[in-house]
FIMIKE-384495 format. One record per residue (C-alpha): residue in three letters; x, y, z. Coordinates in steps of 0.25 Angstrom, whole numbers, plus 5000, padded with zeros to 4 digits. Each point is the difference from the previous one (the first is absolute). Layout:
{site 'ALA'; {X; Y; Z}}
...
***
This chain:
{site 'MET'; {5000; 4999; 4999}}
{site 'ASN'; {5011; 5011; 4997}}
{site 'SER'; {4992; 5008; 4990}}
{site 'THR'; {4988; 5008; 5002}}
{site 'ASP'; {4989; 4997; 4992}}
{site 'LEU'; {4991; 5012; 5001}}
{site 'ASN'; {4990; 5003; 4989}}
{site 'PHE'; {4989; 5009; 5007}}
{site 'THR'; {4993; 5000; 4986}}
{site 'LEU'; {4995; 4987; 5002}}
{site 'ILE'; {4993; 5003; 5013}}
{site 'LEU'; {4995; 5014; 4995}}
{site 'PRO'; {4985; 4996; 5001}}
{site 'GLU'; {5002; 4996; 5014}}
{site 'LEU'; {5008; 5013; 5003}}
{site 'ILE'; {4988; 5009; 4995}}
{site 'VAL'; {4990; 4993; 5009}}
{site 'VAL'; {5009; 5001; 5012}}
{site 'VAL'; {5002; 5015; 4998}}
{site 'ALA'; {4986; 5003; 4997}}
{site 'ALA'; {4995; 4992; 5013}}
{site 'LEU'; {5011; 5008; 5008}}
{site 'VAL'; {4994; 5013; 4993}}
{site 'VAL'; {4986; 4995; 5004}}
{site 'MET'; {5003; 4999; 5013}}
{site 'LEU'; {5007; 5012; 5003}}
{site 'VAL'; {4988; 5008; 4993}}
{site 'ASP'; {4990; 4993; 5008}}
{site 'ALA'; {5008; 5002; 5014}}
{site 'PHE'; {5002; 5015; 4997}}
{site 'ASP'; {4989; 5006; 4991}}
{site 'GLU'; {4986; 5000; 5008}}
{site 'ARG'; {4993; 5003; 4986}}
{site 'ALA'; {5006; 4988; 4994}}
{site 'GLU'; {4990; 4990; 5004}}
{site 'ARG'; {4988; 5009; 4996}}
{site 'MET'; {5006; 5004; 4987}}
{site 'GLY'; {5003; 4985; 4996}}
{site 'LEU'; {5015; 5004; 4998}}
{site 'ALA'; {5005; 4987; 5006}}
{site 'ALA'; {4992; 4992; 4990}}
{site 'GLY'; {5004; 5008; 4988}}
{site 'LEU'; {5014; 5000; 5003}}
{site 'THR'; {4999; 4984; 5003}}
{site 'LEU'; {4994; 4999; 4986}}
{site 'ALA'; {5012; 5009; 4994}}
{site 'GLY'; {5009; 4990; 5006}}
{site 'LEU'; {4994; 4989; 4996}}
{site 'ILE'; {4998; 5005; 4985}}
{site 'GLY'; {5014; 5003; 5001}}
{site 'ALA'; {5005; 4987; 5004}}
{site 'ALA'; {4992; 4994; 4989}}
{site 'ALA'; {5006; 5008; 4990}}
{site 'ALA'; {5014; 4997; 5004}}
{site 'THR'; {4995; 4985; 5000}}
{site 'ILE'; {4995; 5002; 4986}}
{site 'TRP'; {5013; 5007; 4996}}
{site 'LEU'; {5010; 4989; 5005}}
{site 'TRP'; {4991; 4990; 4993}}
{site 'VAL'; {5000; 5006; 4987}}
{site 'ASP'; {5014; 5005; 5001}}
{site 'GLY'; {5004; 4985; 5000}}
{site 'VAL'; {5009; 4999; 5012}}
{site 'ASN'; {4995; 4985; 5002}}
{site 'GLY'; {5010; 4991; 5006}}
{site 'GLN'; {5008; 5011; 5007}}
{site 'GLN'; {5003; 4997; 5015}}
{site 'ALA'; {5004; 5010; 5011}}
{site 'PHE'; {5005; 4998; 5014}}
{site 'ASN'; {5007; 4988; 4999}}
{site 'GLY'; {4988; 4993; 4993}}
{site 'MET'; {4989; 5004; 5010}}
{site 'VAL'; {4993; 5007; 4990}}
{site 'VAL'; {4998; 4994; 4987}}
{site 'GLN'; {4993; 5008; 4989}}
{site 'ASP'; {4991; 4991; 4990}}
{site 'GLU'; {4986; 5001; 4995}}
{site 'LEU'; {4994; 4992; 5012}}
{site 'ARG'; {5005; 5011; 5010}}
{site 'MET'; {4995; 5011; 4991}}
{site 'ALA'; {4985; 4993; 4998}}
{site 'PHE'; {5000; 4998; 5016}}
{site 'THR'; {5004; 5013; 5003}}
{site 'LEU'; {4989; 5006; 4991}}
{site 'ILE'; {4990; 4992; 5006}}
{site 'PHE'; {5004; 5004; 5014}}
{site 'LEU'; {5000; 5016; 4996}}
{site 'LEU'; {4985; 4998; 4994}}
{site 'VAL'; {4995; 4992; 5012}}
{site 'SER'; {5007; 5012; 5009}}
{site 'ALA'; {4994; 5010; 4991}}
{site 'ASP'; {4985; 4993; 5002}}
{site 'GLY'; {5002; 5001; 5015}}
{site 'VAL'; {5002; 5016; 5000}}
{site 'ASP'; {4988; 5007; 5005}}
{site 'LEU'; {4996; 5010; 4991}}
{site 'ASP'; {4987; 5007; 5008}}
{site 'GLY'; {5009; 5012; 5002}}
{site 'LEU'; {5004; 5004; 4986}}
{site 'GLY'; {4988; 5005; 4995}}
***
């Protein structure tokens, strides 16, 4: 394990979801109007849509078969399909009552 195999591009969808979740938690904690205005739901959907766009970009870009983090992350079509399924299910669970 002499070389570092860091490729953050392969985990871009997961990074987008994590950053969006942190932003939603901070906005929800410090802005009293956020719940009323549906800001948390909007930010959540924006993060999930961004992660889905990154997933589709990785899939279309043809980075299949690449590995990162010493083989712990493998980029293939199965991973891309399940990532899109999980993002779709997560977006379906967002409460949109406060948005409009």
